[in-house]
N, C-alpha and C positions, 0 to 999 in steps of 0.2 A: 735692652732698651726698657721694658716693662718693669722689670726689678728694680730698676734706678727709680723712675717715678713714683712706684709703690713704696722704697722705701724711704723718697722724698716727702711724701705722703703722711707717711707715719712719723717719722721726725717731726715735722711739724705741726700734726695731730699732738702728740707728744708735748711741744714746745707749750702750747695753746693751753692744754691742760692742768702743767705745771705752774704756767703764769696765773692762770683762775682760781691755783689752789694756794699760792702765795697770799698773804694779809697783813696789812699793814696797821694791826689793831693798835690802837691809841694807848702809851704807855699812862697807866694810872699813879697818881700819887695822893700825898696827904701832905701836909702843912699844917703845924700848929704855932699859934704866936699869935701878937698884938700888930694890929693895922696902924700901919704907920701915915697914910697918904690915901686921898679917895680922887680921881679924877672926875668931871663931867659936870653935869648941870644939879637942880634942887630934886628933879624928879629920875634920872636915868644918868648910870653911873658909867667910865669909857674904861675904865681899869683903878685897881687896889693894889697896894703893897702892903706884905704881912713880912715881920721881922720875925725872925724865930729863933730859938733859944741859943742857939750856937750865933746871932748876930749876924745871920746871912737873911739880904731882903728878897722875898722874890715877890714880883711882879704878875697880876693875876688879870685876866680878861674877861669879864662874864659871858659865863655861856646861854646859850637861849635859854628861858626859863628859870637861869638861875633865883633863889630866894635865898633870903638868911634866916634861919628858923622859921617861913613862910612870911616872915617882912619881906619888903620889896629890898631891890641891891642895894637903894640909897641908904637903907638904916646902917648901912657899915660906917656912914658919918661918925652916928652914935659912936662906935666902939673907940674911933677914932679919940675923942672928949672922956669917955668910960677908961680906956685903956683895958679892958675886959677880954682875954684872948678869945682865940676864933680857933676852929678847925675848918680847914678849906680843902676839896677833895675835888681834884682837878686831874684832866688828861693833858697830855701833850697834842697843841694845836700845830698851824703852821708855822712853818719858820721857828721854830721852836718857843713859840708863845706858850702859857701855860693858861689855859682855861678852865676857867671856877665852875663848877658845877653844881654844887652843896656847899653853904655854909652854916654851919652850928655853931654854939659856944664851945669851946674849947671840953667844956664838961659836959655836955649834953649827949645823946643818942641822937644817931640820923635822922629818926622821926619824927622827933620834938620839934613843936612848933612855939614860936613867941610868944611870950604871956603879954 
Protein backbone atom coordinates (compact mmCIF):
# COMPACT_ATOMS: atom_id res chain seq x y z
CA UNK A 1 0.00 0.00 0.00
CA UNK A 2 2.79 2.42 0.92
CA UNK A 3 4.58 1.73 -2.36
CA UNK A 4 1.37 2.40 -4.33
CA UNK A 5 0.88 5.76 -2.61
CA UNK A 6 4.55 6.59 -3.10
CA UNK A 7 4.32 5.67 -6.79
CA UNK A 8 1.21 7.83 -7.24
CA UNK A 9 2.96 10.77 -5.56
CA UNK A 10 5.99 10.38 -7.84
CA UNK A 11 3.79 10.22 -10.94
CA UNK A 12 1.80 13.26 -9.81
CA UNK A 13 5.00 15.17 -9.08
CA UNK A 14 6.48 14.34 -12.46
CA UNK A 15 3.26 15.35 -14.19
CA UNK A 16 3.33 18.74 -12.50
CA UNK A 17 7.02 19.20 -13.31
CA UNK A 18 6.52 18.31 -16.97
CA UNK A 19 3.50 20.60 -17.27
CA UNK A 20 5.46 23.43 -15.65
CA UNK A 21 8.30 23.01 -18.12
CA UNK A 22 6.16 23.25 -21.21
CA UNK A 23 5.92 26.71 -22.67
CA UNK A 24 3.46 28.24 -25.02
CA UNK A 25 5.93 30.74 -26.41
CA UNK A 26 4.24 32.94 -28.95
CA UNK A 27 5.42 32.50 -32.49
CA UNK A 28 7.10 35.57 -33.90
CA UNK A 29 6.97 36.72 -37.48
CA UNK A 30 7.58 39.58 -39.85
CA UNK A 31 5.55 40.94 -42.76
CA UNK A 32 6.69 43.57 -45.25
CA UNK A 33 4.12 45.33 -47.40
CA UNK A 34 1.82 48.30 -47.82
CA UNK A 35 -0.92 49.41 -45.45
CA UNK A 36 -4.28 49.10 -47.14
CA UNK A 37 -6.64 49.72 -44.23
CA UNK A 38 -6.62 51.24 -40.74
CA UNK A 39 -9.61 50.98 -38.40
CA UNK A 40 -10.19 53.10 -35.32
CA UNK A 41 -10.44 56.80 -34.59
CA UNK A 42 -7.98 59.63 -35.15
CA UNK A 43 -6.06 58.94 -31.95
CA UNK A 44 -6.23 55.19 -31.43
CA UNK A 45 -6.29 52.41 -33.97
CA UNK A 46 -8.01 49.08 -33.47
CA UNK A 47 -6.44 47.17 -36.37
CA UNK A 48 -4.63 47.57 -39.66
CA UNK A 49 -4.16 45.49 -42.79
CA UNK A 50 -0.90 44.99 -44.70
CA UNK A 51 -0.75 43.62 -48.24
CA UNK A 52 2.50 41.73 -48.87
CA UNK A 53 4.37 41.20 -52.16
CA UNK A 54 2.58 37.86 -52.70
CA UNK A 55 -0.81 39.56 -52.61
CA UNK A 56 -1.70 38.17 -49.17
CA UNK A 57 -3.49 40.45 -46.68
CA UNK A 58 -2.52 40.32 -43.01
CA UNK A 59 -4.74 41.89 -40.34
CA UNK A 60 -2.85 43.10 -37.27
CA UNK A 61 -3.97 44.34 -33.89
CA UNK A 62 -1.60 46.79 -32.20
CA UNK A 63 0.19 45.39 -29.18
CA UNK A 64 0.64 47.42 -26.03
CA UNK A 65 3.20 50.16 -26.59
CA UNK A 66 3.44 49.59 -30.35
CA UNK A 67 4.76 52.59 -32.26
CA UNK A 68 5.55 53.31 -35.89
CA UNK A 69 9.22 54.30 -35.72
CA UNK A 70 8.50 56.25 -32.52
CA UNK A 71 5.35 57.90 -33.91
CA UNK A 72 1.90 56.97 -32.61
CA UNK A 73 0.11 54.03 -34.27
CA UNK A 74 -2.29 56.46 -35.96
CA UNK A 75 0.68 57.38 -38.22
CA UNK A 76 -0.21 54.25 -40.19
CA UNK A 77 -2.96 56.30 -41.87
CA UNK A 78 -0.21 58.34 -43.56
CA UNK A 79 1.13 55.09 -45.01
CA UNK A 80 -2.25 54.26 -46.53
CA UNK A 81 -2.06 57.53 -48.46
CA UNK A 82 1.67 57.44 -49.34
CA UNK A 83 1.90 53.73 -50.14
CA UNK A 84 5.29 53.61 -48.39
CA UNK A 85 6.06 50.02 -47.41
CA UNK A 86 6.39 49.03 -43.76
CA UNK A 87 7.81 46.06 -41.88
CA UNK A 88 5.65 44.66 -39.08
CA UNK A 89 7.13 42.47 -36.37
CA UNK A 90 4.39 40.49 -34.68
CA UNK A 91 3.54 37.64 -32.34
CA UNK A 92 0.66 35.20 -32.60
CA UNK A 93 -2.09 36.31 -30.26
CA UNK A 94 -5.13 34.61 -28.82
CA UNK A 95 -7.44 32.93 -31.28
CA UNK A 96 -4.99 33.16 -34.16
CA UNK A 97 -4.80 36.96 -34.20
CA UNK A 98 -1.61 38.74 -35.22
CA UNK A 99 -0.40 41.23 -32.61
CA UNK A 100 1.96 43.90 -33.94
CA UNK A 101 4.79 44.65 -31.53
CA UNK A 102 6.95 46.93 -33.70
CA UNK A 103 6.41 48.72 -37.01
CA UNK A 104 9.15 50.40 -39.05
CA UNK A 105 9.57 51.58 -42.61
CA UNK A 106 10.51 48.63 -44.80
CA UNK A 107 14.03 49.98 -45.38
CA UNK A 108 14.66 51.10 -41.78
CA UNK A 109 16.52 49.49 -38.91
CA UNK A 110 14.46 48.34 -35.94
CA UNK A 111 15.73 51.08 -33.61
CA UNK A 112 15.14 53.94 -36.07
CA UNK A 113 12.67 56.70 -35.24
CA UNK A 114 10.47 58.73 -37.55
CA UNK A 115 11.92 62.05 -38.71
